[in-house]
N, C-alpha and C positions, 0 to 999 in steps of 0.2 A: 553839323554832317548832313552830306544829303545820300542820300543812297546811293549814290556817285559812287561816294567817299566808304562808304561799309563793307562792311566785309560778309554780308551778307548779300548772298549773288538777287541778282533781279531777276522778275519773273518776265513772260512771254507766252503770253493770251492773246488767240485770236476768236472772232465771236461773231457768229453770222447776224448779217440784218439784209434785210427786204429793200432798203432804199437809201445808197448814200449819202444822197442830199440832206435827207434826214438825219441819218448818221452824224453828218459835218455841223450841221445846225445845234444837235444836242449835244455832243462829245464838245466841240470849239466855242459854239456861243452859251450855250447853260450851263457845262461842268466848269468850260475853262481854259480846256487841255491845248498844248501845242500839238499841230499837224506837223508831220514827218511826212516819208515818203508817200506817194500815192500814185494810182495806177487806175484804168475803168472801173476793175472790180474792187478793189479794197483801199484801205486807208492805215499809213499809223500812226500813232496818240501816242504822244509822252506821257504816261499816268504816274506823274510823281518818279520818274525817272526808271521807271518798268514800259517795257515796250509790249504796247495793248497794240490790237490792229481787229479793223474793222471789215469781213470778206462780206462779198456778198451773195446773199445765198437764199432765194425766194421763197422755197421750202422748208417749215421749221417743223419741229418734233412737238409733239403734244405738251403740255406744260404740268410740270406737277407740284404738287404743294405738301410739306409736310407743320404735322401743330406743333407750334412751339412757344409758350408763356399765352395762351389763348390765340394766338396769331397762325394766319396760314403761311407760309413762307416758302417762298418760292424754292425750288428746285430745277436747274443750280441756278447757283447766283454766285458773285465775285462783287472785290469790292477791295477799298481801302483800310487801313485802321489809321484813322488821322490823333490829330492833339483835340483837347476838349474845343479850342478856339478856334480850330480848324473847320471842326464838326458843325459848330455853331455858325462859322462862315456860308458853308455850305449850304444847310440848311435855308440859310438865309435868300441866299442864291435862288436857291430851289424854289421856295414859297414864292420869292418874286417875279418869277420865270410861271407861273402857277403851274408847277409839276404836282402831277398827282400820285401822292404815294399810295402804295403798296400797303406801309406801316408808317404811320408818322414819328418823326421824331422822338424817341420818350427816352427815360435811365430802366435798364435790368437790374436785377441784383442791386438795388439801391441800398448802400450802408452795408452790403454782404461782401465778401468776397469777388474779386469780377467783375465789379460793376461797372457796366459802360451803357453809354449813350449809342442806339441803333437806331437808323431808319433805312427803308429797302422802297426801292422805285422799280419800273421798267423803262429800259431806253424806247426809242416809238420803234424800233424791232420786235420787240416784248423781251430783251434779254433782261433779267431782274439781277439789282445792282444791292448792296448792301455798305454802308458806311459807318465805321464807329468808331469810336473814342472811350478809352479807359481810365477811367479814375486814378490810376495806377500801374503806369506799363508793365510794371513786373510781374503783372497778375494776367498777363493775354495767355498767358497755358496753364493757370489757377484750374488746379480741379476741386 
């Protein structure tokens, strides 16, 4: 089943970027997303069935971080919950592209409820992305 077949609604997210060519290289070449419609000031991307848009916006707000598990987690951030295999493949793809991680791929809550792999990185415009994968998808919202 894909997100297109799911009863869970797909999301739409638009983020600011200061260089559309750099966004095309990163989201298209590095992350491997399929490009949709575009104009001089924006590009649509297929983010695993979700509509993700990069909008040209040269002015950026100040970056904020929150401490989590001894890491400075960038806020705001967005991303996807992947399968463990897809997470590993993406981590390898990012390393092959010499991506500088904000937080290197690692396992949180090892052996505990909510065990997950996670990694943080920035796109060329400084937007923070988190990709994660749970050992058990039924524990995504576990408290």
